[in-house]
FIVEXRO-513604 format. One line per 2 residues: their letters; for each residue x, y, z of N, C-alpha, C. Coordinates in nm, 3 decimals. Layout:
BEGIN
A	X:Y:Z:X:Y:Z:X:Y:Z; ... $
END
This chain:
BEGIN
MS	8.951:0.077:3.330:8.836:0.132:3.441:8.814:0.261:3.430; 8.882:0.347:3.335:8.873:0.492:3.340:8.736:0.539:3.270 $
SD	8.666:0.453:3.197:8.552:0.478:3.097:8.443:0.429:3.216; 8.439:0.366:3.301:8.383:0.306:3.426:8.340:0.410:3.493 $
IG	8.452:0.491:3.505:8.439:0.586:3.636:8.324:0.726:3.608; 8.294:0.747:3.473:8.205:0.842:3.461:8.077:0.817:3.480 $
EI	8.032:0.680:3.466:7.919:0.582:3.475:7.888:0.594:3.664; 7.992:0.552:3.728:8.005:0.547:3.861:7.966:0.682:3.896 $
RN	8.038:0.786:3.888:8.020:0.899:3.936:7.858:0.964:3.939; 7.802:0.899:3.823:7.652:0.947:3.851:7.595:0.861:3.950 $
VA	7.592:0.769:3.963:7.553:0.665:4.084:7.602:0.697:4.226; 7.745:0.756:4.243:7.796:0.807:4.354:7.718:0.903:4.408 $
KL	7.658:0.998:4.321:7.560:1.119:4.354:7.451:1.075:4.411; 7.412:0.967:4.420:7.298:0.899:4.488:7.297:0.876:4.610 $
SS	7.436:0.856:4.658:7.462:0.785:4.784:7.471:0.948:4.861; 7.408:0.929:5.023:7.417:1.007:5.116:7.541:1.038:5.175 $
HP	7.612:0.912:5.177:7.752:0.908:5.223:7.845:0.969:5.168; 7.928:1.055:5.224:8.037:1.123:5.203:8.172:1.016:5.133 $
VF	8.204:0.907:5.218:8.265:0.799:5.166:8.233:0.756:5.049; 8.118:0.735:5.041:8.082:0.629:4.887:8.097:0.762:4.788 $
NL	8.072:0.880:4.791:8.100:0.932:4.684:8.254:0.927:4.632; 8.341:0.894:4.691:8.471:0.885:4.656:8.470:0.743:4.602 $
LF	8.418:0.643:4.631:8.438:0.495:4.640:8.498:0.460:4.481; 8.436:0.493:4.388:8.499:0.433:4.277:8.539:0.527:4.174 $
FS	8.617:0.635:4.229:8.686:0.710:4.137:8.842:0.662:4.097; 8.895:0.592:4.204:9.008:0.532:4.152:9.016:0.389:4.229 $
FE	9.102:0.305:4.165:9.148:0.169:4.219:9.165:0.204:4.385; 9.257:0.312:4.422:9.291:0.314:4.537:9.159:0.351:4.676 $
DL	9.055:0.418:4.584:8.920:0.443:4.643:8.839:0.283:4.675; 8.858:0.223:4.593:8.793:0.078:4.592:8.857:0.006:4.697 $
LS	9.033:-0.006:4.697:9.081:-0.068:4.795:9.027:-0.006:4.948; 9.026:0.110:4.957:8.983:0.199:5.072:8.847:0.118:5.133 $
AF	8.756:0.107:5.032:8.651:0.054:5.104:8.649:-0.095:5.122; 8.745:-0.171:5.045:8.748:-0.308:5.094:8.852:-0.316:5.255 $
DW	8.942:-0.213:5.265:9.021:-0.193:5.377:8.900:-0.160:5.506; 8.801:-0.067:5.443:8.711:-0.035:5.558:8.614:-0.169:5.593 $
LL	8.589:-0.248:5.517:8.467:-0.368:5.503:8.549:-0.459:5.604; 8.709:-0.464:5.582:8.797:-0.555:5.622:8.788:-0.523:5.790 $
SY	8.820:-0.396:5.820:8.806:-0.346:5.959:8.679:-0.337:6.053; 8.597:-0.339:5.953:8.432:-0.335:6.004:8.441:-0.523:6.067 $
AL	8.469:-0.597:5.966:8.480:-0.745:6.003:8.547:-0.784:6.102; 8.657:-0.699:6.124:8.768:-0.703:6.227:8.698:-0.675:6.374 $
VK	8.633:-0.553:6.348:8.580:-0.518:6.465:8.451:-0.603:6.525; 8.357:-0.670:6.433:8.264:-0.756:6.456:8.325:-0.862:6.522 $
SA	8.441:-0.926:6.479:8.517:-1.042:6.497:8.534:-1.025:6.632; 8.583:-0.921:6.667:8.678:-0.889:6.815:8.553:-0.895:6.899 $
GK	8.450:-0.832:6.887:8.325:-0.820:6.968:8.266:-0.940:7.015; 8.293:-1.051:6.909:8.239:-1.186:6.945:8.332:-1.279:6.994 $
TG	8.480:-1.237:7.011:8.564:-1.333:7.071:8.519:-1.376:7.217; 8.467:-1.330:7.281:8.416:-1.386:7.443:8.292:-1.471:7.424 $
DK	8.213:-1.476:7.314:8.124:-1.530:7.306:8.139:-1.689:7.299; 8.046:-1.785:7.242:8.052:-1.906:7.198:8.138:-1.904:7.077 $
NQ	8.181:-2.036:7.056:8.306:-2.067:6.955:8.234:-2.064:6.797; 8.108:-2.095:6.826:8.057:-2.124:6.682:8.059:-1.989:6.628 $
AQ	7.984:-1.847:6.711:7.983:-1.747:6.648:8.140:-1.662:6.608; 8.234:-1.707:6.696:8.372:-1.658:6.678:8.408:-1.739:6.556 $
VY	8.405:-1.842:6.534:8.416:-1.938:6.395:8.371:-1.851:6.295; 8.245:-1.836:6.287:8.176:-1.762:6.173:8.209:-1.623:6.169 $
YH	8.219:-1.514:6.244:8.281:-1.413:6.210:8.439:-1.400:6.166; 8.515:-1.482:6.212:8.630:-1.485:6.171:8.647:-1.552:6.013 $
RT	8.580:-1.640:6.013:8.588:-1.707:5.880:8.525:-1.594:5.764; 8.448:-1.516:5.801:8.410:-1.358:5.707:8.537:-1.281:5.693 $
LS	8.571:-1.283:5.808:8.699:-1.169:5.811:8.825:-1.220:5.697; 8.839:-1.372:5.731:8.929:-1.427:5.634:8.915:-1.442:5.518 $
II	8.781:-1.437:5.450:8.748:-1.470:5.328:8.747:-1.286:5.269; 8.703:-1.200:5.342:8.719:-1.083:5.287:8.877:-1.051:5.280 $
YI	8.999:-1.082:5.383:9.141:-1.078:5.357:9.177:-1.104:5.215; 9.126:-1.242:5.186:9.190:-1.285:5.092:9.122:-1.251:4.971 $
QR	8.999:-1.217:4.953:8.972:-1.136:4.850:9.020:-1.007:4.835; 9.049:-0.945:4.926:9.103:-0.796:4.904:9.240:-0.851:4.856 $
TA	9.327:-0.939:4.898:9.446:-0.959:4.852:9.449:-1.000:4.695; 9.327:-1.097:4.650:9.329:-1.116:4.506:9.306:-1.005:4.440 $
IV	9.234:-0.896:4.503:9.201:-0.771:4.382:9.345:-0.681:4.387; 9.459:-0.680:4.495:9.548:-0.616:4.477:9.662:-0.688:4.401 $
RF	9.660:-0.810:4.397:9.750:-0.903:4.295:9.710:-0.900:4.160; 9.582:-0.894:4.136:9.521:-0.884:3.993:9.552:-0.729:3.947 $
AE	9.536:-0.622:4.048:9.592:-0.493:3.968:9.734:-0.481:3.978; 9.776:-0.546:4.034:9.951:-0.556:3.994:9.983:-0.631:3.873 $
FL	9.899:-0.715:3.830:9.919:-0.788:3.705:9.887:-0.702:3.614; 9.781:-0.602:3.614:9.759:-0.511:3.522:9.834:-0.401:3.507 $
DN	9.926:-0.390:3.584:10.017:-0.301:3.552:10.105:-0.334:3.428; 10.113:-0.408:3.404:10.185:-0.447:3.270:10.113:-0.450:3.159 $
PG	10.123:-0.376:3.057:10.027:-0.362:2.968:10.044:-0.465:2.832; 9.925:-0.511:2.798:9.906:-0.618:2.690:9.819:-0.603:2.637 $
PC	9.766:-0.700:2.531:9.676:-0.690:2.423:9.542:-0.742:2.522; 9.550:-0.768:2.612:9.402:-0.838:2.666:9.409:-0.733:2.800 $
QR	9.457:-0.626:2.804:9.457:-0.560:2.958:9.289:-0.504:2.969; 9.240:-0.440:2.864:9.105:-0.396:2.866:9.012:-0.492:2.892 $
VL	9.032:-0.618:2.875:8.926:-0.737:2.880:8.957:-0.766:3.059; 9.081:-0.787:3.087:9.105:-0.796:3.242:9.065:-0.682:3.302 $
EK	9.078:-0.565:3.261:9.027:-0.466:3.384:8.877:-0.504:3.387; 8.787:-0.514:3.304:8.640:-0.527:3.292:8.636:-0.646:3.403 $
LL	8.712:-0.776:3.386:8.709:-0.850:3.467:8.732:-0.835:3.621; 8.794:-0.742:3.658:8.844:-0.696:3.779:8.741:-0.622:3.836 $
VV	8.670:-0.548:3.734:8.532:-0.458:3.789:8.454:-0.549:3.794; 8.429:-0.644:3.731:8.312:-0.728:3.769:8.345:-0.820:3.901 $
FI	8.467:-0.830:3.919:8.476:-0.916:4.057:8.457:-0.831:4.160; 8.490:-0.691:4.144:8.510:-0.610:4.273:8.355:-0.569:4.283 $
LK	8.260:-0.542:4.182:8.117:-0.532:4.205:8.063:-0.627:4.244; 8.102:-0.748:4.215:7.996:-0.867:4.266:8.061:-0.888:4.407 $
LF	8.179:-0.860:4.451:8.193:-0.870:4.602:8.116:-0.744:4.692; 8.098:-0.631:4.636:8.029:-0.498:4.696:7.904:-0.558:4.689 $
EQ	7.849:-0.615:4.593:7.713:-0.647:4.603:7.658:-0.789:4.708; 7.782:-0.856:4.725:7.783:-0.978:4.810:7.794:-0.904:4.931 $
YS	7.868:-0.812:4.989:7.907:-0.754:5.116:7.810:-0.645:5.145; 7.683:-0.608:5.034:7.609:-0.492:5.065:7.551:-0.455:5.216 $
SM	7.533:-0.574:5.259:7.451:-0.583:5.399:7.565:-0.554:5.487; 7.671:-0.558:5.485:7.785:-0.504:5.581:7.799:-0.377:5.561 $
FY	7.806:-0.323:5.459:7.830:-0.183:5.424:7.701:-0.116:5.477; 7.598:-0.159:5.453:7.468:-0.074:5.502:7.458:-0.085:5.637 $
EG	7.492:-0.192:5.713:7.493:-0.229:5.851:7.604:-0.129:5.919; 7.731:-0.109:5.876:7.821:-0.040:5.927:7.784:0.121:5.893 $
GY	7.684:0.166:5.764:7.675:0.294:5.750:7.769:0.344:5.640; 7.858:0.273:5.600:7.904:0.285:5.468:7.815:0.353:5.345 $
IR	7.726:0.263:5.337:7.627:0.293:5.233:7.494:0.314:5.291; 7.435:0.409:5.228:7.285:0.454:5.281:7.175:0.443:5.201 $
NG	7.256:0.430:5.098:7.092:0.457:4.959:7.068:0.321:4.900; 6.984:0.294:4.882:6.925:0.188:4.837:6.923:0.153:4.678 $
QV	6.955:0.274:4.617:6.962:0.283:4.486:7.097:0.198:4.421; 7.194:0.207:4.511:7.340:0.141:4.483:7.322:0.020:4.425 $
NQ	7.246:-0.070:4.512:7.229:-0.210:4.470:7.185:-0.229:4.323; 7.071:-0.136:4.299:7.052:-0.161:4.171:7.156:-0.112:4.056 $
WF	7.212:-0.030:4.100:7.320:0.031:3.995:7.428:-0.084:4.010; 7.450:-0.151:4.116:7.575:-0.279:4.110:7.501:-0.369:4.009 $
EN	7.396:-0.390:4.009:7.318:-0.502:3.949:7.326:-0.465:3.787; 7.233:-0.384:3.763:7.284:-0.303:3.595:7.412:-0.300:3.552 $
RL	7.507:-0.251:3.635:7.647:-0.249:3.590:7.702:-0.382:3.556; 7.663:-0.475:3.660:7.742:-0.623:3.617:7.677:-0.678:3.495 $
ID	7.534:-0.659:3.463:7.453:-0.715:3.356:7.550:-0.639:3.226; 7.571:-0.532:3.239:7.642:-0.440:3.103:7.775:-0.501:3.098 $
LC	7.844:-0.506:3.204:7.982:-0.553:3.213:7.993:-0.716:3.145; 7.902:-0.796:3.175:7.878:-0.935:3.134:7.855:-0.918:2.960 $
DD	7.786:-0.849:2.953:7.719:-0.845:2.831:7.846:-0.790:2.711; 7.972:-0.706:2.790:8.057:-0.660:2.690:8.170:-0.780:2.688 $
LR	8.186:-0.867:2.805:8.241:-0.956:2.826:8.252:-1.080:2.733; 8.101:-1.070:2.726:8.034:-1.186:2.626:8.085:-1.163:2.483 $
RE	8.094:-1.066:2.456:8.142:-1.009:2.324:8.255:-1.026:2.267; 8.356:-1.049:2.381:8.481:-1.061:2.392:8.539:-1.208:2.436 $
IV	8.453:-1.293:2.422:8.500:-1.449:2.488:8.638:-1.467:2.430; 8.639:-1.469:2.301:8.750:-1.511:2.200:8.874:-1.445:2.297 $
LL	8.897:-1.301:2.305:9.003:-1.279:2.378:9.018:-1.326:2.554; 8.886:-1.372:2.617:8.919:-1.432:2.720:8.974:-1.557:2.733 $
MD	8.935:-1.625:2.624:9.010:-1.774:2.598:9.145:-1.743:2.563; 9.193:-1.651:2.497:9.316:-1.631:2.487:9.387:-1.593:2.602 $
VF	9.318:-1.523:2.695:9.415:-1.487:2.836:9.430:-1.588:2.903; 9.354:-1.667:2.922:9.355:-1.789:3.027:9.410:-1.924:2.952 $
AP	9.399:-1.904:2.833:9.477:-2.016:2.721:9.448:-2.157:2.800; 9.348:-2.198:2.792:9.326:-2.331:2.835:9.381:-2.454:2.704 $
PD	9.405:-2.551:2.737:9.456:-2.636:2.625:9.321:-2.679:2.565; 9.358:-2.729:2.435:9.245:-2.755:2.327:9.167:-2.845:2.409 $
EI	9.228:-2.964:2.471:9.126:-3.044:2.517:9.027:-3.023:2.623; 9.096:-2.934:2.712:8.965:-2.858:2.824:8.856:-2.801:2.730 $
LN	8.894:-2.717:2.634:8.784:-2.643:2.561:8.689:-2.751:2.491; 8.752:-2.834:2.450:8.675:-2.935:2.388:8.593:-2.902:2.262 $
SV	8.652:-2.804:2.202:8.588:-2.769:2.064:8.696:-2.817:1.945; 8.602:-2.861:1.849:8.697:-2.908:1.715:8.747:-2.760:1.663 $
LG	8.659:-2.674:1.639:8.676:-2.567:1.600:8.763:-2.445:1.634; 8.793:-2.477:1.805:8.878:-2.404:1.852:9.015:-2.425:1.861 $
NS	9.092:-2.550:1.787:9.181:-2.584:1.816:9.293:-2.476:1.784; 9.431:-2.465:1.836:9.506:-2.369:1.832:9.601:-2.359:1.736 $
DG	9.595:-2.500:1.662:9.701:-2.544:1.573:9.642:-2.470:1.430; 9.522:-2.425:1.427:9.452:-2.385:1.301:9.443:-2.457:1.191 $
RV	9.448:-2.581:1.214:9.383:-2.707:1.086:9.249:-2.741:1.126; 9.156:-2.657:1.128:9.042:-2.688:1.140:8.986:-2.794:1.082 $
YE	8.990:-2.800:0.939:8.933:-2.927:0.866:8.976:-3.074:0.890; 9.117:-3.067:0.945:9.196:-3.219:0.972:9.115:-3.228:1.131 $
SI	9.099:-3.140:1.197:9.032:-3.161:1.330:8.915:-3.223:1.317; 8.818:-3.145:1.233:8.697:-3.209:1.199:8.707:-3.343:1.153 $
VK	8.768:-3.382:1.065:8.769:-3.537:1.007:8.820:-3.628:1.123; 8.915:-3.582:1.187:8.941:-3.661:1.279:8.889:-3.674:1.416 $
SI	8.803:-3.576:1.441:8.677:-3.607:1.530:8.570:-3.691:1.505; 8.553:-3.679:1.367:8.458:-3.756:1.298:8.495:-3.903:1.292 $
FE	8.613:-3.933:1.247:8.645:-4.089:1.242:8.671:-4.157:1.375; 8.736:-4.058:1.474:8.753:-4.132:1.595:8.644:-4.131:1.700 $
NK	8.508:-4.077:1.657:8.398:-4.078:1.738:8.329:-4.234:1.697; 8.343:-4.311:1.820:8.275:-4.433:1.778:8.111:-4.433:1.743 $
KT	8.082:-4.330:1.774:7.908:-4.338:1.737:7.891:-4.286:1.600; 7.996:-4.265:1.513:7.975:-4.191:1.387:7.940:-4.290:1.287 $
FP	7.985:-4.387:1.302:7.957:-4.496:1.183:7.900:-4.614:1.268; 7.779:-4.636:1.336:7.765:-4.760:1.373:7.703:-4.863:1.273 $
TP	7.723:-4.969:1.336:7.646:-5.090:1.247:7.500:-5.076:1.260; 7.434:-5.074:1.156:7.282:-5.091:1.181:7.228:-5.206:1.240 $
NY	7.110:-5.235:1.326:7.061:-5.309:1.407:7.044:-5.422:1.323; 6.972:-5.403:1.182:6.940:-5.514:1.114:7.033:-5.597:1.054 $
LL	7.167:-5.509:1.066:7.283:-5.602:0.998:7.347:-5.704:1.118; 7.344:-5.622:1.249:7.373:-5.700:1.357:7.296:-5.835:1.372 $
EK	7.160:-5.831:1.328:7.068:-5.940:1.364:7.090:-6.043:1.218; 7.109:-5.965:1.138:7.122:-6.081:1.038:7.264:-6.151:1.028 $
SK	7.391:-6.089:1.101:7.489:-6.189:1.106:7.478:-6.266:1.208; 7.376:-6.277:1.321:7.354:-6.371:1.423:7.293:-6.501:1.363 $
L	7.219:-6.491:1.223:7.158:-6.607:1.183:7.249:-6.689:1.121 $
END
């Protein structure tokens, strides 16, 4: 994530809120932003507790979703503490997830006064597009990270056993539509 920090610092200067200037400098700062969001959702939920049940359920639902998402970020980051060959790709995935959540909850960040600059949303969008483009180039590594079985990938060329030609021949001969009997032969046999 360190390469993203320099780009994020330029955008952070756009914001007038002092907390947002620290927002993307470290993982702890990202977590503190989610802690703020969680606290803000908790305050909103507590304020609606005396109201109708529908409003209470709505605000508590949002609160619980934010809590679960924050927990997912923490667990994913703990997993990244163990260096491996796919660590950089996983870091990019984490940044995509976090930015997507920031984009999703931007209205709450604005409503609570945590973010005051409208250009931040544009930066979220641009950064997400850039990261998705980077990840598109590393799709093979992503497949290795998640290691789905060959049957799920449904790709003859993507078999993990390395026998590409055998897989191609096997898929050709196992497909019932590969060697269909022509209609004129079927009609001739009926005579």
